[in-house]
Backbone as a printed PyTorch tensor [residue, N CA C, xyz], in Angstrom:
tensor([[[  0.9550,  -1.4200,   0.0800],
         [ -0.2260,   0.0000,  -0.0250],
         [  1.1150,   1.2690,  -0.0730]],

        [[  1.9730,   1.1700,   0.7120],
         [  2.9080,   2.3480,   1.0090],
         [  3.3760,   2.7810,  -0.4740]],

        [[  3.7360,   1.5870,  -1.2670],
         [  4.4360,   1.8040,  -2.6230],
         [  3.4390,   2.2770,  -3.3550]],

        [[  2.1750,   1.9210,  -3.4330],
         [  1.0190,   2.8080,  -4.2180],
         [  0.8290,   4.4650,  -3.9680]],

        [[  0.8770,   4.6580,  -2.7060],
         [  0.6970,   5.9470,  -2.1790],
         [  2.2760,   6.7820,  -2.6920]],

        [[  3.3320,   6.3060,  -2.5560],
         [  4.5020,   6.6480,  -3.0160],
         [  4.1710,   6.9210,  -4.7380]],

        [[  3.8400,   6.1570,  -4.9950],
         [  3.7910,   6.1400,  -6.8530],
         [  2.9300,   7.3970,  -7.1070]],

        [[  1.6560,   7.2160,  -6.2520],
         [  0.7050,   8.1220,  -6.7590],
         [  1.2430,   9.7260,  -6.3000]],

        [[  1.8340,   9.8350,  -5.0420],
         [  2.5450,  11.1270,  -4.8140],
         [  3.5360,  11.5140,  -5.8840]],

        [[  4.4370,  10.6410,  -6.2700],
         [  5.1110,  10.9910,  -7.6870],
         [  4.4200,  11.4720,  -8.6120]],

        [[  3.3130,  10.8230,  -9.1170],
         [  2.3450,  11.2420, -10.2290],
         [  1.8600,  12.4660, -10.2920]],

        [[  1.5820,  12.8900,  -8.7360],
         [  0.8710,  14.1550,  -8.7300],
         [  2.0870,  15.0070,  -8.6660]],

        [[  3.1960,  14.9470,  -7.7870],
         [  4.2450,  15.9950,  -7.7800],
         [  4.8360,  16.1980,  -9.1720]],

        [[  5.0000,  14.9510,  -9.8340],
         [  5.2140,  15.1380, -11.2220],
         [  4.5900,  16.0120, -12.3890]],

        [[  3.2290,  15.9630, -12.3060],
         [  2.2820,  16.5300, -12.9000],
         [  2.5730,  17.9950, -12.3550]],

        [[  2.6600,  18.4590, -11.1670],
         [  3.0370,  19.7420, -10.7020],
         [  4.1690,  20.3810, -11.2740]],

        [[  5.1950,  19.5730, -11.4200],
         [  6.6210,  19.9140, -11.9350],
         [  6.2380,  20.1880, -13.2730]],

        [[  5.6780,  19.4510, -14.3040],
         [  5.5790,  19.6910, -15.4690],
         [  4.6630,  20.9410, -15.8580]],

        [[  3.8200,  21.0670, -14.8830],
         [  2.7980,  22.5250, -15.0500],
         [  3.8190,  23.3940, -14.6160]],

        [[  4.8570,  23.4310, -13.6600],
         [  5.6530,  24.7290, -13.3280],
         [  6.6520,  24.9570, -14.7500]],

        [[  7.1060,  23.7380, -15.0050],
         [  8.0060,  23.8790, -16.3320],
         [  7.3620,  24.6250, -17.3860]],

        [[  6.1760,  24.4750, -17.8070],
         [  5.0840,  24.6850, -18.5700],
         [  4.9380,  26.3440, -18.3580]],

        [[  4.7990,  26.7350, -17.0240],
         [  4.7010,  28.2600, -16.7570],
         [  6.0690,  28.9750, -17.0900]],

        [[  7.0070,  28.4040, -16.9790],
         [  8.2110,  28.8290, -17.1980],
         [  8.3760,  29.0440, -18.8330]],

        [[  7.9130,  27.9530, -19.6160],
         [  8.0220,  28.1190, -21.0900],
         [  7.1250,  29.0660, -21.5650]],

        [[  5.8630,  29.4580, -20.9570],
         [  4.9480,  30.2800, -21.6590],
         [  5.3890,  31.7300, -21.3810]],

        [[  6.4640,  32.0910, -20.2460],
         [  7.0320,  33.1130, -20.0450],
         [  8.1040,  33.3510, -21.4120]],

        [[  8.7200,  32.3130, -21.7640],
         [  9.8910,  32.3480, -22.4280],
         [  9.3310,  32.3410, -24.1410]],

        [[  8.2800,  31.8130, -24.2150],
         [  7.6440,  31.9070, -25.4410],
         [  7.1340,  33.4540, -25.7730]],

        [[  6.4840,  33.6820, -24.7600],
         [  5.7390,  35.0470, -24.9350],
         [  7.0430,  36.1450, -25.0660]],

        [[  7.8070,  36.1250, -24.1280],
         [  8.8480,  37.0520, -24.5150],
         [  9.6980,  37.0100, -25.7540]],

        [[  9.7810,  35.9590, -26.2140],
         [ 10.4230,  35.8440, -27.7180],
         [  9.4840,  36.3320, -28.5630]],

        [[  8.3100,  35.9530, -28.6850],
         [  7.5010,  36.2700, -29.6550],
         [  7.3070,  37.8390, -29.9250]],

        [[  7.0110,  38.4170, -28.6200],
         [  7.2710,  40.0240, -28.3530],
         [  8.2780,  40.4950, -29.1520]],

        [[  9.4460,  39.8390, -28.3820],
         [ 10.9540,  40.7600, -28.9490],
         [ 11.0930,  40.4780, -30.2270]],

        [[ 10.6730,  39.2960, -30.7260],
         [ 10.4990,  38.9060, -32.4110],
         [  9.8130,  40.1700, -33.1020]],

        [[  8.6200,  40.5150, -32.7680],
         [  7.7900,  41.4010, -33.1910],
         [  8.1630,  42.7330, -33.1500]],

        [[  8.9180,  42.9760, -32.1190],
         [  9.5910,  44.6140, -31.8370],
         [ 10.8030,  44.6010, -32.5650]],

        [[ 11.4010,  43.5640, -33.1130],
         [ 12.6290,  43.4110, -34.1540],
         [ 12.2080,  43.5500, -35.6720]],

        [[ 10.8570,  43.3290, -35.8320],
         [ 10.2440,  43.5290, -37.2300],
         [ 10.3430,  42.1140, -37.7450]],

        [[ 10.5990,  41.0500, -37.0040],
         [ 10.4320,  39.7210, -37.6300],
         [  9.4560,  39.1420, -37.0860]],

        [[  8.8290,  38.0020, -37.9960],
         [  7.5060,  37.0740, -37.9140],
         [  8.1110,  36.2120, -36.7420]],

        [[  7.3290,  36.0210, -35.8060],
         [  7.4950,  34.9980, -34.9050],
         [  7.2310,  33.8060, -35.2420]],

        [[  7.8890,  32.6530, -34.8710],
         [  7.5060,  31.4080, -35.2360],
         [  6.1470,  30.9900, -34.9380]],

        [[  5.4670,  30.2260, -35.8890],
         [  3.9850,  29.9580, -35.9270],
         [  3.8470,  29.1110, -34.5650]],

        [[  4.8980,  28.2030, -34.3630],
         [  4.8530,  27.1420, -33.2940],
         [  4.7040,  27.7400, -31.8620]],

        [[  5.3640,  28.8940, -31.8410],
         [  5.5180,  29.6770, -30.4070],
         [  4.2090,  29.7980, -29.7320]],

        [[  3.4310,  30.3610, -30.9120],
         [  1.9000,  30.7100, -30.3900],
         [  0.9540,  29.6280, -30.0020]],

        [[  1.4590,  28.6180, -30.8690],
         [  0.5420,  27.3260, -30.9890],
         [  1.0210,  26.5710, -29.4080]],

        [[  2.3220,  26.5830, -29.2870],
         [  2.9470,  25.9350, -28.0060],
         [  2.4450,  26.8960, -26.6250]],

        [[  2.3470,  27.8490, -26.8080],
         [  1.8210,  28.6240, -25.6500],
         [  0.1900,  28.3300, -25.5290]],

        [[ -0.4530,  28.1120, -26.5020],
         [ -1.7310,  27.4790, -26.3030],
         [ -2.0180,  26.0890, -25.6420]],

        [[ -1.4120,  25.5560, -26.1100],
         [ -1.0370,  23.8190, -25.4490],
         [ -0.4000,  24.0860, -23.8530]],

        [[  0.2780,  24.7660, -23.9880],
         [  0.9510,  25.1940, -22.7210],
         [  0.0250,  25.5390, -21.6180]],

        [[ -1.0180,  26.6000, -21.9980],
         [ -1.9990,  26.8620, -21.0510],
         [ -2.7930,  25.8800, -20.5370]],

        [[ -3.2380,  24.9180, -21.6460],
         [ -3.9310,  23.9090, -21.0440],
         [ -3.2950,  22.6760, -20.1180]],

        [[ -2.1600,  22.3970, -20.8240],
         [ -1.3380,  21.3410, -19.7270],
         [ -1.0000,  21.9560, -18.3750]],

        [[ -0.5470,  23.2480, -18.5080],
         [ -0.2050,  23.8580, -17.0940],
         [ -1.4650,  23.7630, -16.0720]],

        [[ -2.7290,  24.3220, -16.6300],
         [ -4.1150,  24.1240, -15.9640],
         [ -4.4530,  22.8090, -15.3420]],

        [[ -4.5290,  22.0460, -16.5460],
         [ -4.7150,  20.4810, -16.1450],
         [ -3.9990,  19.7530, -15.1580]],

        [[ -2.5460,  20.0650, -15.5320],
         [ -1.6680,  19.1050, -14.4690],
         [ -1.3730,  19.8140, -13.2830]],

        [[ -1.4160,  21.1760, -13.1880],
         [ -1.4120,  21.6480, -11.7340],
         [ -2.4710,  21.9020, -10.8890]],

        [[ -3.8200,  21.5730, -11.3790],
         [ -4.8050,  21.4800, -10.6710],
         [ -5.0550,  20.6300,  -9.4620]],

        [[ -4.7030,  19.3500,  -9.8290],
         [ -4.7090,  18.3870,  -8.4910],
         [ -3.7410,  18.8950,  -7.6630]],

        [[ -2.5180,  19.2780,  -7.8550],
         [ -1.5170,  19.7450,  -6.6780],
         [ -2.1580,  20.8510,  -5.8350]],

        [[ -2.9270,  21.9480,  -6.6770],
         [ -3.5420,  23.0230,  -6.1170],
         [ -4.8180,  22.5770,  -5.1500]],

        [[ -5.0790,  21.4170,  -5.3880],
         [ -6.4290,  20.9190,  -4.6190],
         [ -5.6390,  20.2510,  -3.3000]],

        [[ -4.6960,  19.5860,  -3.6360],
         [ -4.0910,  18.9730,  -2.3360],
         [ -3.6300,  20.2040,  -1.1880]],

        [[ -2.8780,  21.0740,  -2.0230],
         [ -2.3640,  22.2940,  -1.0630],
         [ -3.3970,  23.4870,  -0.7360]],

        [[ -4.7690,  23.1970,  -1.0500],
         [ -5.7700,  23.9760,  -0.8760],
         [ -5.6190,  25.5260,  -1.6070]],

        [[ -4.7230,  25.2730,  -2.3900],
         [ -4.5730,  26.4390,  -3.2550],
         [ -5.5990,  26.9040,  -4.3150]],

        [[ -6.4140,  26.3040,  -4.5440],
         [ -7.7140,  26.6690,  -5.2870],
         [ -8.5060,  27.7150,  -4.6250]],

        [[ -9.2490,  28.4280,  -5.7180],
         [-10.2550,  29.5250,  -5.0720],
         [-11.1920,  28.9170,  -4.3890]],

        [[-11.5020,  29.3590,  -3.0450],
         [-12.6750,  28.9990,  -2.5300],
         [-13.0660,  30.0190,  -1.5250]],

        [[-14.4410,  30.2850,  -1.2700],
         [-14.7870,  31.3150,  -0.5020],
         [-15.0640,  30.7450,   0.9540]],

        [[-14.6410,  31.1240,   1.9430],
         [-14.9530,  30.6740,   3.0050],
         [-15.9870,  31.4020,   4.2370]],

        [[-16.6100,  32.4700,   3.4980],
         [-17.6250,  33.3080,   4.3570],
         [-18.5600,  32.5130,   4.9280]],

        [[-19.1990,  31.7330,   4.1510],
         [-20.3930,  30.7830,   5.0010],
         [-19.6120,  30.1270,   5.7570]],

        [[-18.6770,  29.1360,   5.5020],
         [-18.1010,  28.1440,   6.4570],
         [-17.5320,  28.5820,   7.6170]],

        [[-17.1310,  29.8580,   7.5680],
         [-16.4200,  30.4090,   8.6690],
         [-17.3260,  30.8510,   9.9990]],

        [[-18.8670,  30.9730,   9.1150],
         [-19.6650,  31.5900,  10.1310],
         [-20.4600,  30.4480,  10.7320]],

        [[-20.1850,  29.2190,  10.4010],
         [-20.9660,  28.0660,  10.8350],
         [-20.1300,  27.4770,  12.0970]],

        [[-20.8430,  26.6650,  12.9400],
         [-20.2520,  26.1540,  14.2400],
         [-19.6340,  24.8900,  13.9630]],

        [[-18.3980,  24.6170,  14.5220],
         [-17.4790,  23.8060,  14.3000],
         [-18.1940,  22.1750,  13.6310]],

        [[-18.9850,  21.5870,  14.2460],
         [-19.6610,  20.4940,  13.6160],
         [-20.1620,  20.4130,  12.4520]],

        [[-21.1280,  21.5320,  12.4160],
         [-21.8240,  21.7110,  11.0210],
         [-20.8950,  22.3640,   9.9870]],

        [[-19.9460,  23.0420,  10.2470],
         [-18.5730,  23.1810,   9.3800],
         [-17.9820,  21.9460,   8.8750]],

        [[-17.8040,  21.0280,   9.5010],
         [-17.2190,  19.6110,   9.3240],
         [-18.2180,  19.2850,   8.1880]],

        [[-19.4120,  19.3330,   8.2730],
         [-20.2730,  18.2770,   7.4650],
         [-20.4860,  19.3150,   6.2760]],

        [[-20.6050,  20.7140,   6.2770],
         [-20.8900,  21.2040,   5.1880],
         [-19.5100,  21.0940,   4.1640]],

        [[-18.1120,  21.1590,   5.0570],
         [-16.8570,  21.1550,   4.0290],
         [-16.8700,  19.5750,   3.3190]],

        [[-17.2230,  18.5500,   4.2310],
         [-17.3090,  17.3210,   3.4190],
         [-18.2180,  17.0000,   2.4240]],

        [[-19.3160,  17.7880,   2.5730],
         [-20.2500,  17.7540,   1.3110],
         [-20.0490,  18.5050,   0.2670]],

        [[-19.2250,  19.5800,   0.3250],
         [-18.6590,  20.2340,  -0.5930],
         [-17.6060,  19.4380,  -1.2050]],

        [[-16.9480,  18.8450,  -0.6660],
         [-15.9660,  18.1850,  -1.0000],
         [-16.1570,  17.0910,  -1.9700]],

        [[-17.4200,  16.3960,  -1.5380],
         [-18.0910,  15.1590,  -2.1830],
         [-18.5580,  15.6410,  -3.4520]],

        [[-19.2630,  17.0110,  -3.5250],
         [-19.6530,  17.4650,  -4.8110],
         [-18.5270,  17.6800,  -5.7850]],

        [[-17.3090,  18.0670,  -5.1820],
         [-16.4740,  18.3020,  -6.0600],
         [-15.7040,  17.0160,  -6.6620]],

        [[-15.8170,  15.7700,  -5.8340],
         [-15.4870,  14.4510,  -6.3610],
         [-16.4120,  14.0410,  -7.3110]],

        [[-17.7080,  14.4180,  -7.1600],
         [-18.7610,  13.8090,  -8.1850],
         [-18.5120,  14.6230,  -9.7740]],

        [[-18.3200,  15.7250,  -9.4590],
         [-17.9550,  16.8700, -10.4000],
         [-16.6460,  16.3210, -11.3350]],

        [[-15.7710,  16.0800, -10.5290],
         [-14.4900,  15.6810, -11.0940],
         [-14.5280,  14.4360, -11.6880]],

        [[-15.3180,  13.4190, -11.0950],
         [-15.3660,  12.1120, -12.0100],
         [-16.2390,  12.5400, -13.2280]],

        [[-17.1200,  12.9600, -13.3680],
         [-18.2590,  13.0800, -14.3190],
         [-17.2320,  13.9670, -15.5530]],

        [[-16.4850,  15.0140, -15.1040],
         [-15.5170,  15.2960, -16.2940],
         [-14.5190,  14.6890, -16.5470]],

        [[-13.7850,  13.9700, -15.9060],
         [-12.9210,  12.4520, -16.0390],
         [-13.7690,  11.6170, -16.9950]],

        [[-14.9580,  11.4190, -16.8110],
         [-15.5780,  10.3300, -17.9370],
         [-15.8870,  10.9290, -19.0310]],

        [[-16.4130,  12.3380, -19.0000],
         [-16.4910,  12.8950, -20.5090],
         [-14.8610,  13.2280, -21.1070]],

        [[-14.3060,  13.4330, -20.2720],
         [-12.8240,  13.5550, -20.9250],
         [-12.3040,  12.2100, -21.5350]],

        [[-12.7010,  11.1850, -21.0140],
         [-12.0550,  10.1680, -21.2610],
         [-12.9210,   9.8450, -22.6960]],

        [[-14.2520,  10.0800, -22.7410],
         [-14.9160,   9.6680, -24.0280],
         [-14.3770,  10.6780, -25.2670]],

        [[-13.9710,  11.9000, -24.6110],
         [-13.5290,  12.8150, -25.8700],
         [-11.9170,  12.1550, -26.3700]],

        [[-11.3120,  11.7330, -25.3760],
         [-10.2100,  11.1640, -25.6890],
         [-10.2270,  10.1580, -26.4530]],

        [[-10.9020,   9.2630, -26.2060],
         [-11.3110,   7.9590, -27.0980],
         [-11.9420,   8.2330, -28.5570]],

        [[-12.4670,   9.0840, -28.4700],
         [-13.2030,   9.7820, -29.9530],
         [-12.0950,  10.2000, -30.6190]],

        [[-11.2240,  11.0720, -30.0760],
         [-10.0090,  11.6930, -30.6570],
         [ -8.9100,  10.5060, -31.3910]],

        [[ -8.7790,   9.3140, -30.7080],
         [ -7.9320,   8.2440, -30.9070],
         [ -8.6020,   7.3870, -32.1030]],

        [[-10.0970,   7.2270, -32.0070],
         [-10.9560,   6.4100, -33.0520],
         [-10.7560,   7.2160, -34.0920]],

        [[-11.0240,   8.4930, -34.3430],
         [-11.2910,   9.2770, -35.3540],
         [ -9.8920,   9.8140, -36.0150]],

        [[ -8.9510,   9.3160, -35.2440],
         [ -7.5660,   9.9100, -35.5510],
         [ -7.4790,  11.3990, -35.9080]],

        [[ -8.1670,  12.0580, -35.1540],
         [ -8.2140,  13.7740, -34.9630],
         [ -6.8950,  14.2170, -35.0320]],

        [[ -6.6960,  15.2330, -35.8490],
         [ -5.3730,  16.1390, -35.7390],
         [ -6.0750,  17.5530, -35.6160]],

        [[ -5.0030,  18.3300, -34.5660],
         [ -5.1570,  19.8260, -34.6150],
         [ -4.1020,  20.3020, -35.6240]],

        [[ -4.6070,  21.1530, -36.4360],
         [ -3.8840,  21.4470, -37.8110],
         [ -3.7150,  22.7890, -38.0710]],

        [[ -2.6130,  23.5240, -37.3450],
         [ -2.4760,  24.9050, -37.2960],
         [ -0.8750,  24.9610, -37.6430]],

        [[ -0.1970,  25.4560, -36.7870],
         [  1.2620,  25.5240, -36.9600],
         [  1.9460,  24.2330, -37.4300]],

        [[  1.3740,  23.0440, -36.8890],
         [  1.9850,  21.5790, -37.2800],
         [  0.7780,  20.6790, -37.0250]],

        [[  0.7340,  19.6410, -37.4860],
         [ -0.0370,  18.2360, -37.1850],
         [  0.4320,  17.9460, -35.8000]],

        [[ -0.6550,  18.1320, -35.1780],
         [ -0.6700,  17.3910, -33.7740],
         [ -1.8870,  16.7420, -33.4110]],

        [[ -1.5800,  15.2910, -32.9980],
         [ -2.5450,  14.6540, -32.7610],
         [ -3.3520,  14.9410, -31.5090]],

        [[ -4.6670,  15.2490, -31.7570],
         [ -5.7940,  15.7730, -30.9260],
         [ -5.6600,  14.9510, -29.4940]],

        [[ -5.4330,  13.8090, -29.6480],
         [ -5.4900,  13.0460, -28.2650],
         [ -4.3310,  13.2530, -27.4330]],

        [[ -3.1100,  13.8400, -27.7560],
         [ -2.1200,  14.3660, -26.6610],
         [ -2.6340,  15.4660, -25.9360]],

        [[ -3.8540,  16.2410, -26.6310],
         [ -4.3860,  17.2330, -25.9720],
         [ -5.2720,  16.7150, -24.8150]],

        [[ -6.2510,  16.0510, -25.3640],
         [ -7.3060,  15.5310, -24.5000],
         [ -7.0700,  14.6920, -23.3630]],

        [[ -5.8450,  13.6630, -23.5570],
         [ -5.5450,  12.8040, -22.5820],
         [ -5.4510,  13.5180, -21.3670]],

        [[ -4.8770,  14.7130, -21.2810],
         [ -4.9000,  15.3100, -19.8990],
         [ -6.2280,  15.4920, -19.3140]],

        [[ -7.4940,  15.3770, -19.7480],
         [ -8.8630,  15.7160, -19.2630],
         [ -8.9290,  14.6100, -18.2400]],

        [[ -9.0250,  13.0370, -18.6210],
         [ -9.1940,  12.1800, -17.5850],
         [ -8.2510,  12.0770, -16.4580]],

        [[ -7.1610,  12.0900, -16.9540],
         [ -6.1490,  11.8690, -15.9160],
         [ -6.1820,  13.2070, -14.8630]],

        [[ -6.1460,  14.3230, -15.2490],
         [ -6.1940,  15.2100, -14.2430],
         [ -7.4290,  15.2950, -13.4910]],

        [[ -8.7920,  15.1370, -14.1840],
         [ -9.6950,  15.1020, -13.3310],
         [ -9.9960,  13.9840, -12.3520]],

        [[ -9.3700,  12.8690, -12.8700],
         [ -9.2800,  11.7070, -11.8540],
         [ -8.6840,  11.9760, -10.6370]],

        [[ -7.3460,  12.2890, -10.9070],
         [ -6.5300,  12.7930,  -9.6190],
         [ -7.0320,  13.9200,  -9.1040]],

        [[ -7.9360,  14.7420,  -9.5740],
         [ -8.5670,  15.7430,  -9.0030],
         [ -9.7700,  15.0610,  -7.6180]],

        [[-10.2500,  14.1380,  -8.5540],
         [-11.3420,  13.5420,  -7.6140],
         [-10.8240,  12.6650,  -6.4220]],

        [[ -9.5610,  12.1700,  -6.5260],
         [ -8.9590,  11.5930,  -5.6380],
         [ -8.3400,  12.5920,  -4.8800]],

        [[ -7.9860,  13.6890,  -4.6550],
         [ -7.6320,  14.3500,  -3.8630],
         [ -8.8840,  15.2750,  -3.3700]],

        [[ -9.8970,  15.5420,  -3.6180],
         [-10.7280,  15.9610,  -3.2270],
         [-11.6490,  14.8770,  -2.4650]],

        [[-11.4400,  13.7090,  -2.4550],
         [-12.0460,  12.5600,  -1.9890],
         [-11.1530,  12.5720,  -0.5290]],

        [[ -9.7000,  12.8740,  -0.2330],
         [ -9.2110,  12.9360,   0.7900],
         [ -9.6200,  14.0370,   1.8570]],

        [[-10.4100,  15.0110,   1.3580],
         [-11.0660,  15.9120,   2.1920],
         [-12.4710,  15.3500,   2.5830]],

        [[-12.8170,  14.4230,   1.9110],
         [-14.2280,  13.6700,   2.4280],
         [-14.1770,  12.6660,   3.2000]],

        [[-13.0220,  11.8350,   3.4230],
         [-12.8810,  10.6710,   3.8670],
         [-11.6380,  10.9650,   5.0180]],

        [[-10.5890,  11.8980,   4.4490],
         [ -9.4650,  12.0790,   5.5480],
         [ -9.7290,  12.9890,   6.8160]],

        [[ -8.7520,  12.9760,   7.7670],
         [ -8.8280,  13.8820,   8.8810],
         [ -9.0810,  15.4370,   8.5110]],

        [[ -8.2930,  15.9520,   7.3090],
         [ -8.3090,  17.1780,   7.2960],
         [ -9.2830,  17.7890,   6.4180]],

        [[ -9.6710,  18.8320,   6.7650],
         [-10.9920,  19.5000,   5.7640],
         [-10.6300,  20.6810,   4.7720]],

        [[-11.6730,  20.5530,   3.7990],
         [-10.9520,  21.6420,   2.8990],
         [-11.2560,  22.9300,   3.1100]],

        [[-12.2370,  23.3290,   4.0690],
         [-12.4510,  24.6310,   4.4480],
         [-11.8830,  24.7900,   6.1460]],

        [[-11.0650,  25.9030,   6.4000],
         [-10.3240,  26.2330,   7.6590],
         [-11.1070,  26.5170,   8.3860]],

        [[-12.3960,  27.4630,   7.8970],
         [-13.1630,  28.5580,   8.8480],
         [-12.8520,  29.6850,   9.3940]],

        [[-11.4420,  30.0180,   8.6020],
         [-10.9650,  31.4130,   9.1180],
         [-10.8990,  32.0000,   7.6710]],

        [[-11.9250,  32.8300,   7.4920],
         [-12.3110,  33.7680,   6.3540],
         [-11.3390,  34.9410,   6.5060]],

        [[-10.7610,  35.3140,   5.5200],
         [ -9.9600,  36.4360,   5.2640],
         [ -8.5560,  36.3100,   6.1270]],

        [[ -8.2270,  35.3830,   6.7250],
         [ -7.2560,  35.2450,   7.4400],
         [ -5.9420,  35.1490,   6.5160]],

        [[ -6.0000,  34.1370,   5.5500],
         [ -4.8800,  33.8090,   4.6130],
         [ -4.8660,  34.6940,   3.1920]],

        [[ -5.6740,  35.5610,   3.1320],
         [ -5.5290,  36.5150,   1.9110],
         [ -4.5000,  37.3580,   2.1370]]])
């Protein structure tokens, strides 16, 4: 069991590392593109396309780590006003709803991925790129997000601290 947890943690932090590297690439590609334009040179077409793909990968691969670290956006005005016992129940119900939504999105993402593979779809802009290489991120990321939200449903830690305004 410890090996599975360790491998899962490696997957989660690996996804976060790829997301962080993608953020660096986005900065480099945008600065390069702007510099080229200012020098009167046409930027490479793949710079813009790779930035678009990077936004998708960065978002999808970084989101599960953000869930784990409670770095996602949520408002605690209501949960902060609730008494402790009720806050725990509401927080776990919200986390359970997040699990359900994440699993639904993972399912539809898997269907989209399989459709792209079956149809042999390509994104044809700057270069031919198999569309499944983009959509594979949906089922993976949303499944991992569902697992992370489930930790708030069944684990000792709550998603909501009840301390509205303190951490901003």
